[in-house]
C-alpha positions, -999 to +999 in steps of 0.1 A: -740-161+372-707-154+389-676-143+370-642-153+383-618-124+382-590-147+371-609-155+339-613-118+328-589-107+301-586-070+294-568-057+264-560-021+260-540-003+233-530+034+232-524+052+199-496+072+214-470+045+221-486+014+208-483-001+242-502-033+247-513-041+281-526-076+289-542-082+322-548-118+333-562-115+367-538-097+389-507-104+366-498-076+342-474-078+313-461-048+294-446-047+260-432-016+243-432-023+206-426+013+196-393+015+214-380-015+197-393-005+163-381+031+168-346+019+176-344-001+144-357+028+124-332+052+139-304+029+131-315+027+095-324+063+089-293+079+107-276+100+079-238+097+074-218+126+089-207+148+060-196+184+065-190+210+038-167+241+042-185+268+060-179+305+051-176+330+079-171+367+075-156+398+090-162+433+078-144+466+079-132+496+059-097+505+047-093+542+053-071+558+027-046+580+046-029+610+031+000+599+010+035+611+021+057+628-003+085+604-013+120+617-009+156+606-012+181+617+015+216+628+008+239+615+036+269+638+031+278+638+068+286+601+072+295+597+035+309+630+021+302+640-014+333+635-035+343+653-067+366+631-088+389+634-105+403+667-093+391+694-117+419+708-139+420+731-170+406+713-200+391+684-180+358+671-166+351+661-130+324+637-119+306+635-085+300+606-061+269+612-039+258+590-010+220+586-014+197+570+012+163+556+005+141+563+035+110+549+018+093+515+023+099+504-013+128+501-037+141+531-055+165+532-085+187+563-087+191+574-123+204+610-126+213+642-109+202+678-118+224+707-110+204+739-105+213+768-128+227+798-111+239+778-081+274+770-094+302+784-072+340+778-071+368+781-047+404+786-055+400+816-077+377+841-093+350+830-118+372+844-146+402+824-134+383+792-128+362+791-160+340+762-147+307+752-163+281+725-158+277+697-184+244+679-191+211+684-208+185+710-199+160+699-173+136+714-148+150+716-113+124+698-090+110+706-056+104+676-033+067+674-042+075+671-079+067+708-089+095+727-106+119+752-091+137+768-120+160+752-146+190+730-144+213+706-162+208+669-159+235+643-159+228+605-159+244+582-135+273+561-149+251+531-138+216+532-123+218+522-086+190+503-069+184+511-032+163+489-009+144+506+019+167+524+043+198+515+022+226+540+015+249+537-015+272+559-034+260+569-069+285+581-094+276+608-119+305+613-145+315+646-161+292+669-142+317+698-142+340+711-169+369+735-166+379+754-197+414+750-210+419+788-206+415+786-168+445+799-148+437+784-114+430+749-100+395+753-086+369+733-067+332+736-079+301+735-058+264+736-067+228+728-055+217+695-069+187+671-069+192+634-072+164+618-093+152+582-088+122+561-098+101+541-074+094+504-076+113+475-092 
């Protein structure tokens, strides 16, 4: 019995791609069902694009440097210290001092401390001038906050706020007193420390 090749039908299916091959004689037809089905599935299963905030990090250490000692600067070259009014027997005299804040923060100037034993006068002898310092007893400070003897403290007539690198005159009233028994018009001098507080 003879078999005509054109009558032979061969069907083959692979599990991998579900490709069906039909052979009818010498004519071959290919269908790729998985590609079509996969495309549909992909369209259905594609998730919506939704992004949450993402945290990222950088790390380091802040090294605490040695703190500098805060100071106030007396600018008596550009702005001379002024004693006013002129001291006279039986009267008080105040002082205007130009204070500069060289720090990187605000400072409020509150008072001045005159160092005991530093008082001097010109215009006559101590007995003729009869000048004393007013104020309340206070420790005279060093720049680092330790004490350097005793003094007399006089509050400013009004506290003065200084911004960083700002210079202002601060008035301290009735710092010096000349006794009514004085026989000369004298000018006083003394070592002083201006006192301020940091911050606002």
